[in-house]
N, C-alpha and C positions, 0 to 999 in steps of 0.2 A: 415556512421551514425555519426552525430556530436552531442556530448553531451556538453551542457553548463556546466554541473556539472558531477563529476566523480561518476559512480555507484559502485566504489570500495572504501572501507574504513570503519571507525567506524560507527556502526549502533546500534539502540536501538529497541528491541522488547517490545511493550507496550501491557499490558493486557487490552483488551476491552471486556472480556467475560461478558455475561449477558446483553449486549446492542444490540439492533436490528439495529436501524439507529443511526449512530454516528453523533453527533451534535457538534457545536462550543463549547458548554458548556462542553461536554465530553472531548474534546481535551484540553480545557483550564485547566481542572482539572488534566490532564495527565502530567507526568514529562518527558519531552523530554531530559532532562539532557544536553542541549546544542548541541545535535546531529542534523545534517542536513539530516540524513538518518533514517527514522522511519518506522518500520513494525508493523502493527496492527494485533494482535492475537485476534480473535473473536470466537464466538460459531461455526462459519463456519469451524474451524479447524477440528471439529468432522465429518464434511460432507465427508471428504476424505476417511473415512472408509466404505462408502456405495456407491452404483452405482446409487443412486436416485438423480435427479436434484431438488434442493431446490430453488423455486422461491422467497422465503422470506429471502434470505441471508442477513446478515449484510452488510451495505454499508454507504458511507458518504452522508449527505444531502448537499444542496447548502451552508448553513452556515458554515459547517465544511470545505468545499472546500475554501470558502472565508477566513476563519481563517488561513488555511495552507498557502494561498497565501500571507498573511501578516506577516508570520514568516520567519525564516531563513532555514526552512525545504526545501530541494531541491530534495528529493527522498522519495516516500512513497511506501509501499507494503501492499497488502491485501491478506488474506488467502482464498479467493474464486474468482469467475470469473470476478468480476468487482468492481470498486470503486462506481459505480452507481447502483441504484435499477433495478430490472429486467424489470419493466414496464416503466422506465424513457426513453422516446424516444428523449428528447431534447439534451442529452449528454452534458448538461451544466457543470457537475462536471468535466468531462474529459477536456472540453474546458477551464475552469477556471484554472485547475491545469497545463495543458500543456502550456497555454498562459502565465503563470507565470514562465515557465521554470522548472517546477517540473516533474521529471521522475516518471512514474507510473509502478510498477511491480504488476501484477495481477496473481492470481492462484498459489500462493506460499503455500506449505504445511508446516504449522507451528505446526502441531499436536503434535510433539515430542519435541518442542522447548519451553524452559522456558523463561518467560520475563526477560530481562536484556540486558547487553551490549555485543556486538559481533563485529567481523569484517565481513562485507558483501563483497562478491566477486560475482559480477554479470557480466556475459559475454554474451551480446546479439549477435545474428548473424547479420552480415552486409548484409542488403537486400535493394537493391535500389528501390526507389519509393514507399515505404510503410511507414505507420505511426506507425507500431508496428512490433515486431519481436520476435521469440522465444528466450529464454535466459536460460542459466544455472546459477542459483543463489544458492550460498551456504553461510552458516554462520559458522564462526570459532570463538571459544572462547579461550582466552589465558589460 
């Protein structure tokens, strides 16, 4: 598995609670603090407490994906199953982000994590011929 950018290092957890679909305007108002690793905490963090699948989970729209591609962000994480909406079959958000060399971490549980600065340690399994792999991701605060 070859990473153009390192999935280990300083990261910022951004509070995106109360927003359903994350837009370029939402991201423009967020303070990335110069970090290249950004984790979005949304209302989906509460979904980990139940066993119900939520079709209307928060996700990025195409404009948000384009916005991220134009920044120095090189890794994003989301707190539910995908960076795209459940009914989005084009996979354009994935294609845009991956095409720009941005690492995507999905299904991270941020329910007990406060917004702020952390050290991200993400260790994906090396799996040949796949576009994704399970990973152990942890946040550490000094």
